All heavy atoms as an XYZ file, in Angstrom:
843
protein
N     -10.568     -4.426      3.730
C     -11.091     -5.667      4.264
C     -10.755     -5.792      5.749
O     -11.584     -6.235      6.540
C     -10.542     -6.853      3.482
N      -9.519     -5.409      6.114
C      -9.110     -5.508      7.520
C      -9.875     -4.509      8.380
O     -10.300     -4.845      9.486
C      -7.607     -5.299      7.650
N     -10.077     -3.306      7.874
C     -10.833     -2.295      8.627
C     -12.279     -2.750      8.786
O     -12.852     -2.643      9.873
C     -10.757     -0.919      7.921
C     -11.754      0.063      8.522
C      -9.343     -0.359      8.007
N     -12.866     -3.265      7.729
C     -14.249     -3.747      7.813
C     -14.389     -4.859      8.844
O     -15.384     -4.937      9.553
C     -14.734     -4.245      6.451
C     -14.974     -3.122      5.462
O     -15.019     -1.943      5.875
O     -15.096     -3.422      4.263
N     -13.393     -5.697      8.935
C     -13.457     -6.845      9.844
C     -13.097     -6.467     11.290
O     -13.745     -6.923     12.238
C     -12.509     -7.936      9.344
C     -12.318     -9.108     10.268
C     -13.243    -10.213      9.962
N     -13.038    -11.342     10.880
C     -13.716    -12.444     10.813
N     -14.628    -12.612      9.876
N     -13.509    -13.410     11.678
N     -12.051     -5.642     11.456
C     -11.509     -5.410     12.791
C     -11.715     -3.998     13.332
O     -11.725     -3.789     14.539
C     -10.009     -5.728     12.801
C      -9.665     -7.175     12.472
C      -8.165     -7.336     12.295
C     -10.195     -8.109     13.549
N     -11.846     -3.035     12.443
C     -12.041     -1.658     12.883
C     -10.973     -0.735     12.331
O      -9.965     -1.165     11.777
N     -11.222      0.544     12.502
C     -10.314      1.586     12.019
C      -9.123      1.687     12.971
O      -9.296      1.860     14.169
C     -11.060      2.920     11.965
C     -10.306      4.040     11.300
C     -10.211      3.895      9.794
O     -11.195      3.487      9.164
O      -9.124      4.176      9.270
N      -7.899      1.589     12.462
C      -6.741      1.679     13.354
C      -6.531      3.109     13.839
O      -7.032      4.065     13.242
C      -5.584      1.229     12.466
C      -6.015      1.560     11.083
C      -7.521      1.377     11.069
N      -5.783      3.235     14.916
C      -5.426      4.559     15.423
C      -4.595      5.278     14.365
O      -3.820      4.646     13.643
C      -4.635      4.417     16.717
N      -4.753      6.590     14.272
C      -3.933      7.324     13.293
C      -2.449      7.179     13.619
O      -2.074      7.144     14.786
C      -4.379      8.774     13.457
C      -5.556      8.775     14.347
C      -5.628      7.452     15.035
N      -1.655      7.087     12.581
C      -0.216      7.019     12.782
C       0.309      8.430     13.012
O      -0.241      9.399     12.493
C       0.465      6.388     11.580
C       0.153      4.909     11.441
C       1.025      4.228     10.431
O       2.099      3.757     10.810
O       0.616      4.181      9.258
N       1.387      8.557     13.774
C       1.947      9.886     14.004
C       2.475     10.479     12.699
O       2.888      9.729     11.801
C       3.072      9.645     15.008
C       3.375      8.192     14.934
C       2.135      7.509     14.440
N       2.484     11.796     12.584
C       3.028     12.424     11.367
C       4.465     11.951     11.130
O       5.259     11.841     12.060
C       2.998     13.921     11.683
C       1.976     14.062     12.767
C       2.018     12.781     13.549
N       4.760     11.635      9.878
C       6.099     11.199      9.525
C       6.395      9.742      9.809
O       7.537      9.303      9.675
N       5.371      8.987     10.200
C       5.591      7.570     10.496
C       6.103      6.850      9.256
O       5.712      7.162      8.131
C       4.297      6.922     10.976
N       6.976      5.895      9.461
C       7.500      5.093      8.363
C       6.541      3.935      8.125
O       6.266      3.156      9.024
C       8.889      4.552      8.727
O       9.738      5.651      9.020
C       9.475      3.762      7.586
N       6.006      3.880      6.936
C       5.080      2.826      6.560
C       5.042      2.745      5.037
O       5.656      3.569      4.370
C       3.685      3.079      7.165
C       3.050      4.353      6.647
O       2.917      4.552      5.445
N       2.645      5.238      7.550
N       4.321      1.778      4.479
C       4.304      1.644      3.022
C       3.744      2.863      2.278
O       3.970      3.006      1.089
C       3.409      0.420      2.786
C       3.541     -0.364      4.037
C       3.660      0.657      5.140
N       3.043      3.738      2.986
C       2.458      4.901      2.321
C       3.088      6.206      2.797
O       2.510      7.270      2.672
C       0.943      4.909      2.536
C       0.286      3.668      2.000
C      -0.124      2.667      2.853
C       0.124      3.486      0.636
C      -0.701      1.504      2.368
C      -0.443      2.325      0.138
C      -0.858      1.331      1.002
N       4.306      6.141      3.336
C       4.977      7.306      3.902
C       5.227      8.405      2.864
O       5.356      9.567      3.229
C       6.287      6.892      4.552
N       5.286      8.038      1.594
C       5.559      9.025      0.558
C       4.320      9.372     -0.266
O       4.428      9.917     -1.358
C       6.678      8.520     -0.360
C       7.970      8.293      0.379
C       8.470      7.015      0.551
C       8.666      9.356      0.919
C       9.651      6.803      1.242
C       9.849      9.159      1.613
C      10.343      7.874      1.777
N       3.147      9.079      0.261
C       1.908      9.348     -0.469
C       1.580     10.834     -0.551
O       1.016     11.292     -1.540
C       0.743      8.598      0.176
N       1.931     11.581      0.472
C       1.637     13.024      0.516
C       2.770     13.768     -0.176
O       3.830     14.025      0.401
C       1.490     13.469      1.970
C       1.148     14.938      2.118
O       1.273     15.713      1.135
O       0.758     15.328      3.235
N       2.552     14.112     -1.445
C       3.618     14.730     -2.231
C       4.070     16.063     -1.631
O       5.266     16.362     -1.649
C       3.195     14.916     -3.699
O       2.000     15.688     -3.755
C       2.984     13.580     -4.388
N       3.159     16.849     -1.096
C       3.547     18.131     -0.495
C       4.512     17.911      0.664
O       5.509     18.629      0.808
C       2.316     18.893      0.003
O       1.500     19.246     -1.073
N       4.222     16.926      1.493
C       5.077     16.621      2.642
C       6.474     16.204      2.177
O       7.483     16.669      2.692
C       4.449     15.509      3.477
C       5.278     15.103      4.667
C       4.561     13.979      5.477
N       5.512     13.305      6.312
C       6.288     12.292      5.940
N       6.187     11.791      4.733
N       7.144     11.744      6.784
N       6.543     15.322      1.184
C       7.836     14.837      0.704
C       8.625     15.966      0.048
O       9.830     16.112      0.283
C       7.663     13.642     -0.255
C       8.994     13.229     -0.864
C       7.009     12.478      0.467
N       7.961     16.789     -0.736
C       8.664     17.909     -1.372
C       9.188     18.888     -0.322
O      10.283     19.434     -0.470
C       7.747     18.604     -2.382
C       7.387     17.755     -3.610
C       6.362     18.481     -4.472
C       8.629     17.376     -4.408
N       8.443     19.080      0.748
C       8.894     19.936      1.850
C      10.136     19.340      2.513
O      11.100     20.051      2.813
C       7.765     20.131      2.885
O       6.668     20.787      2.237
C       8.231     20.945      4.075
N      10.125     18.039      2.738
C      11.288     17.360      3.336
C      12.513     17.508      2.429
O      13.620     17.818      2.901
C      10.974     15.870      3.597
C       9.947     15.743      4.717
C      12.249     15.090      3.924
C       9.368     14.346      4.872
N      12.329     17.305      1.140
C      13.447     17.439      0.207
C      13.992     18.864      0.212
O      15.209     19.075      0.232
C      13.020     17.028     -1.208
C      12.778     15.544     -1.430
C      12.113     15.299     -2.788
C      14.074     14.760     -1.316
N      13.104     19.852      0.220
C      13.529     21.248      0.268
C      14.283     21.566      1.552
O      15.326     22.229      1.531
N      13.760     21.080      2.677
C      14.413     21.318      3.969
C      15.789     20.658      4.030
O      16.683     21.125      4.737
C      13.532     20.815      5.107
N      15.978     19.583      3.268
C      17.266     18.894      3.233
C      18.237     19.553      2.251
O      19.365     19.098      2.099
C      17.056     17.430      2.860
N      17.782     20.613      1.601
C      18.653     21.351      0.701
C      18.577     20.954     -0.758
O      19.296     21.499     -1.587
N      17.712     20.003     -1.092
C      17.592     19.607     -2.494
C      16.891     20.707     -3.286
O      16.011     21.395     -2.778
C      16.835     18.288     -2.620
C      17.665     17.100     -2.211
C      17.743     16.717     -0.888
C      18.386     16.391     -3.164
C      18.523     15.641     -0.504
C      19.167     15.312     -2.800
C      19.236     14.940     -1.457
O      20.005     13.886     -1.080
N      17.303     20.856     -4.537
C      16.728     21.879     -5.412
C      15.887     21.221     -6.507
O      16.106     20.069     -6.853
C      17.844     22.694     -6.051
C      18.676     23.474     -5.048
C      19.730     24.338     -5.751
N      20.587     23.567     -6.645
C      21.755     23.039     -6.298
N      22.215     23.170     -5.096
N      22.464     22.360     -7.178
N      14.983     22.001     -7.027
C      14.148     21.560     -8.150
C      13.420     20.253     -7.857
O      13.249     19.414     -8.752
C      14.974     21.417     -9.426
C      15.689     22.691     -9.789
O      15.117     23.780     -9.716
N      16.956     22.588    -10.158
N      12.987     20.083     -6.633
C      12.259     18.865     -6.269
C      10.913     18.848     -6.979
O      10.238     19.876     -7.093
C      12.068     18.786     -4.761
N      10.559     17.686     -7.469
C       9.284     17.534     -8.179
C       8.715     16.148     -7.925
O       9.442     15.202     -7.628
C       9.496     17.735     -9.680
N       7.417     16.063     -8.032
C       6.718     14.782     -7.910
C       5.902     14.565     -9.171
O       5.178     15.458     -9.608
C       5.811     14.782     -6.696
N       6.048     13.404     -9.742
C       5.282     13.035    -10.932
C       4.472     11.792    -10.584
O       5.047     10.770    -10.186
C       6.227     12.754    -12.097
C       5.502     12.504    -13.405
O       4.374     13.007    -13.572
O       6.066     11.793    -14.255
N       3.160     11.874    -10.712
C       2.304     10.726    -10.421
C       2.067      9.960    -11.713
O       1.630     10.533    -12.709
C       0.978     11.185     -9.796
O       1.280     11.927     -8.610
C       0.102     10.000     -9.447
N       2.385      8.679    -11.681
C       2.331      7.851    -12.876
C       1.326      6.718    -12.670
O       1.361      6.026    -11.653
C       3.730      7.255    -13.164
C       3.700      6.340    -14.370
C       4.751      8.359    -13.342
N       0.444      6.545    -13.635
C      -0.481      5.409    -13.617
C       0.261      4.197    -14.179
O       0.970      4.297    -15.180
C      -1.710      5.704    -14.456
N       0.115      3.071    -13.510
C       0.757      1.847    -13.972
C      -0.049      0.650    -13.511
O      -1.088      0.793    -12.875
C       2.207      1.770    -13.471
C       2.477      1.995    -11.989
C       2.108      0.808    -11.146
C       3.946      2.309    -11.796
N       0.438     -0.514    -13.845
C      -0.228     -1.745    -13.445
C       0.724     -2.547    -12.564
O       1.851     -2.825    -12.961
C      -0.617     -2.580    -14.677
O      -1.482     -1.790    -15.497
C      -1.323     -3.850    -14.289
N       0.263     -2.877    -11.364
C       1.025     -3.754    -10.490
C       0.694     -5.187    -10.885
O      -0.478     -5.535    -11.028
C       0.663     -3.506     -9.029
C       0.938     -2.096     -8.508
C       0.453     -1.961     -7.071
C       2.406     -1.747     -8.625
N       1.714     -5.997    -11.052
C       1.520     -7.358    -11.542
C       2.022     -8.368    -10.523
O       3.129     -8.234     -9.998
C       2.277     -7.554    -12.872
O       1.808     -6.572    -13.797
C       2.035     -8.934    -13.437
N       1.197     -9.351    -10.237
C       1.567    -10.463     -9.368
C       1.386    -11.743    -10.177
O       0.303    -11.990    -10.714
C       0.677    -10.513     -8.102
C       1.007    -11.730     -7.257
C       0.807     -9.230     -7.302
N       2.447    -12.510    -10.282
C       2.329    -13.809    -10.941
C       1.545    -14.740    -10.018
O       1.821    -14.811     -8.826
C       3.704    -14.410    -11.229
C       4.425    -13.678    -12.347
O       3.756    -13.066    -13.192
O       5.675    -13.714    -12.360
N       0.557    -15.400    -10.569
C      -0.247    -16.326     -9.790
C      -1.713    -15.976     -9.847
O      -2.185    -15.304    -10.758
N      -2.420    -16.425     -8.840
C      -3.872    -16.280     -8.785
C      -4.269    -15.101     -7.894
O      -3.421    -14.498     -7.227
C      -4.497    -17.551     -8.207
O      -4.060    -17.670     -6.840
C      -4.095    -18.792     -8.994
N      -5.562    -14.843     -7.856
C      -6.071    -13.818     -6.950
C      -5.760    -14.193     -5.498
O      -5.475    -13.325     -4.674
C      -7.570    -13.632     -7.157
N      -5.763    -15.477     -5.196
C      -5.407    -15.924     -3.844
C      -3.944    -15.619     -3.531
O      -3.612    -15.235     -2.403
C      -5.684    -17.418     -3.691
N      -3.070    -15.764     -4.525
C      -1.654    -15.432     -4.334
C      -1.481    -13.935     -4.077
O      -0.702    -13.524     -3.209
C      -0.827    -15.843     -5.555
C      -0.804    -17.344     -5.772
O      -0.790    -18.099     -4.774
O      -0.814    -17.760     -6.947
N      -2.203    -13.125     -4.831
C      -2.132    -11.676     -4.636
C      -2.679    -11.296     -3.267
O      -2.141    -10.411     -2.594
C      -2.895    -10.957     -5.746
N      -3.735    -11.951     -2.829
C      -4.300    -11.683     -1.504
C      -3.304    -12.051     -0.419
O      -3.146    -11.322      0.568
C      -5.605    -12.458     -1.321
N      -2.614    -13.158     -0.607
C      -1.599    -13.576      0.376
C      -0.518    -12.511      0.498
O      -0.076    -12.175      1.603
C      -0.993    -14.915     -0.043
C       0.029    -15.444      0.924
C       0.551    -16.801      0.486
C       1.637    -17.279      1.445
N       2.233    -18.533      1.024
N      -0.095    -11.949     -0.625
C       0.896    -10.879     -0.614
C       0.351     -9.648      0.113
O       1.056     -9.017      0.912
C       1.309    -10.522     -2.043
C       2.332     -9.408     -2.203
C       3.645     -9.771     -1.517
C       2.556     -9.119     -3.687
N      -0.905     -9.318     -0.134
C      -1.521     -8.161      0.514
C      -1.601     -8.321      2.031
O      -1.648     -7.331      2.766
C      -2.913     -7.908     -0.064
N      -1.615     -9.563      2.498
C      -1.624     -9.807      3.943
C      -0.267     -9.527      4.570
O      -0.164     -9.391      5.791
C      -2.023    -11.255      4.243
C      -3.463    -11.637      3.929
C      -3.655    -13.130      4.136
C      -4.440    -10.851      4.779
N       0.772     -9.468      3.751
C       2.131     -9.269      4.249
C       2.620     -7.835      4.113
O       3.515     -7.420      4.845
C       3.096    -10.204      3.508
C       2.734    -11.677      3.607
C       2.689    -12.190      5.039
O       3.502    -11.736      5.856
O       1.828    -13.036      5.330
N       2.097     -7.090      3.135
C       2.528     -5.715      2.914
C       1.320     -4.796      3.011
O       0.186     -5.250      2.992
C       3.230     -5.558      1.545
C       2.275     -5.894      0.396
C       4.478     -6.412      1.468
C       2.849     -5.600     -0.977
N       1.546     -3.524      3.099
C       0.434     -2.590      3.197
C      -0.107     -2.522      4.608
O       0.564     -2.892      5.578
N      -1.331     -2.088      4.766
C      -1.878     -1.830      6.100
C      -2.361     -3.057      6.870
O      -2.548     -2.987      8.082
C      -3.051     -0.889      5.816
C      -3.474     -1.223      4.425
C      -2.213     -1.611      3.699
N      -2.568     -4.182      6.218
C      -3.161     -5.337      6.906
C      -2.351     -5.802      8.115
O      -2.919     -6.004      9.193
C      -3.454     -6.498      5.927
C      -3.931     -7.734      6.678
C      -4.489     -6.072      4.896
N      -1.035     -5.977      7.988
C      -0.297     -6.460      9.165
C      -0.438     -5.540     10.384
O      -0.592     -6.005     11.510
C       1.161     -6.507      8.684
C       1.063     -6.651      7.211
C      -0.166     -5.879      6.821
N      -0.409     -4.240     10.156
C      -0.545     -3.289     11.264
C      -1.914     -3.383     11.909
O      -2.054     -3.376     13.133
C      -0.298     -1.874     10.751
C      -0.478     -0.799     11.815
C       0.022      0.513     11.321
N      -0.600      1.707     11.227
C      -1.695      2.268     11.733
N      -2.435      1.767     12.368
N      -2.122      3.410     11.603
N      -2.948     -3.486     11.102
C      -4.308     -3.593     11.639
C      -4.476     -4.906     12.399
O      -5.051     -4.926     13.496
C      -5.347     -3.447     10.509
C      -5.277     -2.037      9.917
C      -6.760     -3.747     11.016
C      -6.043     -1.850      8.626
N      -3.958     -5.978     11.835
C      -4.032     -7.275     12.528
C      -3.346     -7.199     13.891
O      -3.882     -7.688     14.894
C      -3.376     -8.365     11.678
C      -4.183     -8.827     10.484
S      -5.578     -9.866     10.966
C      -4.713    -11.316     11.570
N      -2.191     -6.565     13.926
C      -1.454     -6.466     15.183
C      -2.193     -5.581     16.184
O      -2.339     -5.942     17.352
C      -0.057     -5.918     14.934
C       0.777     -5.825     16.197
C       2.188     -5.350     15.919
O       2.515     -4.883     14.829
N       3.048     -5.481     16.909
N      -2.658     -4.436     15.719
C      -3.325     -3.490     16.626
C      -4.566     -4.093     17.273
O      -4.856     -3.846     18.431
C      -3.686     -2.201     15.879
C      -4.300     -1.156     16.778
C      -4.487      0.180     16.097
O      -3.701      0.533     15.188
O      -5.437      0.898     16.480
N      -5.305     -4.896     16.513
C      -6.559     -5.455     17.019
C      -6.418     -6.906     17.476
O      -7.425     -7.577     17.709
C      -7.653     -5.328     15.962
C      -8.117     -3.909     15.760
C      -7.595     -3.131     14.746
C      -9.055     -3.350     16.615
C      -8.001     -1.820     14.562
C      -9.476     -2.043     16.441
C      -8.947     -1.271     15.412
N      -5.165     -7.371     17.576
C      -4.932     -8.759     17.978
C      -5.743     -9.723     17.114
O      -6.444    -10.607     17.625
C      -5.245     -8.970     19.459
C      -4.324     -8.171     20.357
O      -3.113     -8.169     20.161
N      -4.891     -7.468     21.319
N      -5.656     -9.527     15.805
C      -6.396    -10.363     14.869
C      -6.033    -11.832     15.009
O      -4.885    -12.181     15.269
N      -7.019    -12.660     14.824
C      -6.849    -14.107     14.944
C      -6.617    -14.721     13.559
O      -6.738    -14.048     12.526
C      -8.109    -14.743     15.545
O      -9.196    -14.557     14.607
C      -8.467    -14.113     16.893
N      -6.355    -16.009     13.543
C      -6.222    -16.722     12.273
C      -7.550    -16.705     11.507
O      -7.549    -16.651     10.279
C      -5.727    -18.151     12.503
C      -4.265    -18.213     12.901
C      -3.347    -17.564     11.868
O      -3.476    -17.770     10.662
N      -2.411    -16.752     12.335
N      -8.669    -16.746     12.235
C      -9.972    -16.648     11.574
C     -10.132    -15.280     10.918
O     -10.667    -15.175      9.803
C     -11.117    -16.887     12.566
C     -11.262    -18.346     12.966
O     -10.714    -19.228     12.271
O     -11.938    -18.603     13.985
N      -9.700    -14.216     11.607
C      -9.745    -12.868     11.019
C      -8.877    -12.824      9.767
O      -9.308    -12.321      8.722
C      -9.240    -11.816     12.011
C     -10.138    -11.640     13.215
O     -11.372    -11.757     13.072
O      -9.600    -11.381     14.316
N      -7.683    -13.358      9.870
C      -6.749    -13.360      8.732
C      -7.358    -14.094      7.532
O      -7.281    -13.613      6.406
C      -5.434    -14.013      9.159
C      -4.360    -13.992      8.105
C      -3.075    -14.640      8.659
N      -2.076    -14.780      7.635
C      -1.195    -13.865      7.290
N      -1.189    -12.706      7.906
N      -0.318    -14.103      6.339
N      -7.974    -15.229      7.775
C      -8.587    -16.002      6.689
C      -9.748    -15.235      6.060
O      -9.894    -15.227      4.834
C      -9.057    -17.357      7.212
N     -10.567    -14.587      6.874
C     -11.707    -13.826      6.355
C     -11.230    -12.629      5.544
O     -11.783    -12.325      4.472
C     -12.605    -13.377      7.507
N     -10.208    -11.944      6.043
C      -9.648    -10.794      5.322
C      -9.047    -11.261      4.000
O      -9.275    -10.639      2.950
C      -8.604    -10.065      6.196
C      -9.304     -9.401      7.388
C      -7.813     -9.042      5.383
C      -8.363     -8.965      8.498
N      -8.324    -12.371      4.016
C      -7.728    -12.916      2.796
C      -8.795    -13.235      1.755
O      -8.631    -12.936      0.568
C      -6.906    -14.154      3.114
N      -9.888    -13.827      2.185
C     -10.963    -14.174      1.257
C     -11.585    -12.921      0.639
O     -11.851    -12.878     -0.566
C     -12.028    -15.011      1.965
C     -13.169    -15.525      1.096
C     -12.644    -16.379     -0.058
C     -14.152    -16.316      1.941
N     -11.795    -11.894      1.443
C     -12.355    -10.636      0.935
C     -11.409    -10.004     -0.085
O     -11.843     -9.540     -1.148
C     -12.629     -9.656      2.091
O     -13.564    -10.261      2.986
C     -13.188     -8.336      1.585
N     -10.125     -9.990      0.237
C      -9.142     -9.417     -0.693
C      -9.068    -10.250     -1.970
O      -9.017     -9.709     -3.084
C      -7.759     -9.308     -0.019
C      -7.809     -8.294      1.134
C      -6.687     -8.908     -1.030
C      -6.568     -8.277      2.004
N      -9.078    -11.564     -1.827
C      -9.055    -12.438     -3.004
C     -10.230    -12.138     -3.928
O     -10.066    -12.040     -5.149
C      -9.088    -13.895     -2.567
C      -9.091    -14.875     -3.720
C      -9.167    -16.329     -3.291
O      -9.002    -16.625     -2.092
O      -9.404    -17.174     -4.175
N     -11.408    -11.982     -3.367
C     -12.593    -11.661     -4.182
C     -12.435    -10.316     -4.878
O     -12.858    -10.150     -6.026
C     -13.842    -11.671     -3.308
C     -14.251    -13.070     -2.898
C     -15.462    -13.052     -1.988
N     -15.839    -14.402     -1.591
C     -16.452    -14.705     -0.472
N     -16.795    -13.753      0.391
N     -16.738    -15.961     -0.186
N     -11.811     -9.354     -4.192
C     -11.601     -8.029     -4.802
C     -10.598     -8.106     -5.958
O     -10.730     -7.372     -6.944
C     -11.120     -7.043     -3.742
N      -9.607     -8.994     -5.848
C      -8.601     -9.141     -6.897
C      -9.091     -9.992     -8.068
O      -8.513     -9.946     -9.152
C      -7.321     -9.763     -6.339
C      -6.431     -8.797     -5.604
C      -5.659     -9.243     -4.546
C      -6.341     -7.468     -5.967
C      -4.819     -8.374     -3.865
C      -5.509     -6.591     -5.291
C      -4.739     -7.041     -4.239
N     -10.128    -10.773     -7.876
C     -10.587    -11.715     -8.903
C     -10.813    -11.062    -10.273
O     -10.387    -11.632    -11.287
C     -11.859    -12.425     -8.429
C     -12.127    -13.718     -9.150
C     -11.020    -14.748     -8.949
O     -10.608    -15.023     -7.837
N     -10.521    -15.301    -10.040
N     -11.441     -9.886    -10.361
C     -11.642     -9.286    -11.686
C     -10.345     -8.921    -12.408
O     -10.354     -8.710    -13.618
C     -12.455     -8.020    -11.395
C     -13.062     -8.234    -10.052
C     -12.113     -9.122     -9.310
N      -9.240     -8.842    -11.683
C      -7.960     -8.453    -12.270
C      -7.084     -9.657    -12.607
O      -5.974     -9.496    -13.087
C      -7.212     -7.520    -11.308
C      -8.008     -6.299    -10.939
C      -8.637     -6.230     -9.704
C      -8.155     -5.245    -11.816
C      -9.381     -5.115     -9.354
C      -8.899     -4.127    -11.480
C      -9.513     -4.066    -10.249
N      -7.593    -10.860    -12.337
C      -6.828    -12.087    -12.561
C      -7.158    -12.680    -13.922
O      -8.321    -12.776    -14.303
C      -7.131    -13.103    -11.458
N      -6.092    -13.076    -14.633
C      -6.286    -13.707    -15.925
C      -4.993    -14.405    -16.341
O      -3.913    -13.807    -16.248
C      -6.659    -12.659    -16.978
O      -6.774    -13.247    -18.249
N      -5.112    -15.646    -16.757
C      -3.972    -16.365    -17.314
C      -2.789    -16.506    -16.372
O      -1.648    -16.406    -16.817
N      -3.033    -16.685    -15.105
C      -1.939    -16.887    -14.161
C      -1.260    -15.618    -13.692
O      -0.175    -15.665    -13.125
N      -1.901    -14.483    -13.938
C      -1.350    -13.198    -13.523
C      -2.482    -12.320    -12.996
O      -3.599    -12.366    -13.504
C      -0.667    -12.477    -14.706
O       0.320    -13.337    -15.259
C      -0.016    -11.190    -14.280
N      -2.168    -11.539    -11.982
C      -3.111    -10.549    -11.466
C      -2.533     -9.181    -11.789
O      -1.397     -8.877    -11.415
C      -3.319    -10.710     -9.943
C      -4.320     -9.690     -9.430
C      -3.772    -12.128     -9.606
N      -3.302     -8.374    -12.500
C      -2.861     -7.036    -12.921
C      -3.817     -6.008    -12.322
O      -4.974     -5.932    -12.721
C      -2.849     -6.939    -14.436
C      -1.791     -7.795    -15.086
C      -1.829     -7.647    -16.623
N      -0.750     -8.372    -17.246
C      -0.806     -9.660    -17.566
N      -1.898    -10.357    -17.336
N       0.232    -10.249    -18.125
N      -3.281     -5.223    -11.383
C      -4.099     -4.259    -10.653
C      -3.667     -2.844    -11.035
O      -2.489     -2.500    -10.910
C      -3.945     -4.454     -9.132
C      -4.798     -3.455     -8.366
C      -4.306     -5.885     -8.742
N      -4.607     -2.017    -11.503
C      -4.242     -0.636    -11.813
C      -3.851      0.110    -10.542
O      -4.429     -0.108     -9.482
C      -5.519     -0.053    -12.438
C      -6.610     -1.014    -12.164
C      -6.008     -2.305    -11.745
N      -2.843      0.954    -10.661
C      -2.347      1.692     -9.504
C      -1.732      3.006     -9.971
O      -1.636      3.266    -11.167
C      -1.308      0.859     -8.765
N      -1.324      3.799     -9.021
C      -0.542      4.986     -9.335
C       0.566      5.103     -8.300
O       0.403      4.704     -7.144
C      -1.411      6.245     -9.371
O      -2.002      6.482     -8.119
N       1.707      5.620     -8.744
C       2.844      5.816     -7.863
C       3.386      7.230     -8.077
O       3.202      7.829     -9.144
C       3.973      4.787     -8.107
C       3.497      3.381     -7.830
C       4.521      4.891     -9.500
N       4.048      7.736     -7.054
C       4.715      9.035     -7.168
C       6.197      8.776     -7.407
O       6.815      7.995     -6.697
C       4.562      9.846     -5.883
C       3.146     10.103     -5.495
N       2.230     10.684     -6.333
C       2.486      9.871     -4.339
C       1.074     10.793     -5.712
N       1.202     10.297     -4.503
N       6.736      9.460     -8.393
C       8.171      9.409     -8.651
C       8.729     10.786     -8.310
O       8.269     11.799     -8.857
C       8.463      9.034    -10.105
C       7.909      7.630    -10.393
C       9.962      9.112    -10.391
C       8.010      7.196    -11.828
N       9.673     10.793     -7.373
C      10.262     12.053     -6.926
C      11.627     12.235     -7.566
O      12.410     11.289     -7.682
C      10.423     12.045     -5.405
C       9.099     12.019     -4.680
C       8.543     10.815     -4.251
C       8.394     13.189     -4.448
C       7.327     10.794     -3.601
C       7.169     13.181     -3.801
C       6.634     11.956     -3.377
O       5.425     11.943     -2.740
N      11.889     13.454     -7.982
C      13.199     13.813     -8.500
C      13.638     15.106     -7.819
O      12.800     15.923     -7.408
C      13.188     14.027    -10.026
O      12.201     15.020    -10.348
C      12.854     12.740    -10.767
N      14.946     15.273     -7.683
C      15.501     16.495     -7.104
C      16.990     16.542     -7.424
O      17.604     15.519     -7.723
C      15.283     16.516     -5.588
N      17.549     17.726     -7.358
C      18.987     17.914     -7.569
C      19.680     18.044     -6.226
O      19.207     18.750     -5.346
C      19.245     19.169     -8.412
C      18.654     19.059     -9.810
O      18.686     17.993    -10.414
N      18.107     20.145    -10.295
N      20.828     17.388     -6.126
C      21.616     17.484     -4.899
C      22.124     18.904     -4.718
O      22.445     19.575     -5.698
C      22.808     16.546     -4.952
C      22.437     15.109     -4.739
C      23.649     14.289     -4.551
N      24.150     13.901     -5.868
C      25.151     13.099     -6.075
N      25.846     12.646     -5.055
N      25.520     12.775     -7.282
N      22.248     19.289     -3.455
C      22.781     20.648     -3.185
C      24.243     20.754     -3.602
O      24.946     19.817     -3.737
C      22.645     20.801     -1.677
C      22.137     19.530     -1.127
C      21.863     18.603     -2.277
């Protein structure tokens, strides 16, 4: 929603710290190996992320974590931009909202390794 509204942000430098810093399993396993860890492995697990509240509550959370804050900052997003992005995200979350909870399917990587 933020990219659609404001544009594609500049690429982050390799190894940048951000909410998706561990998305590239090959990169993380390489880092663990270089640090001397043995038997490093990545297991991708499907799960459901749950937010108590409405789709609007989940959208508000999405405005605080993930890529939205960085995009807003890079493009000097206004309050009008923020409101429009929030509405788009809220609409996207609506199908996952039921009974005071928003349940969004997701996947996460779980890394394991043995200390040297």
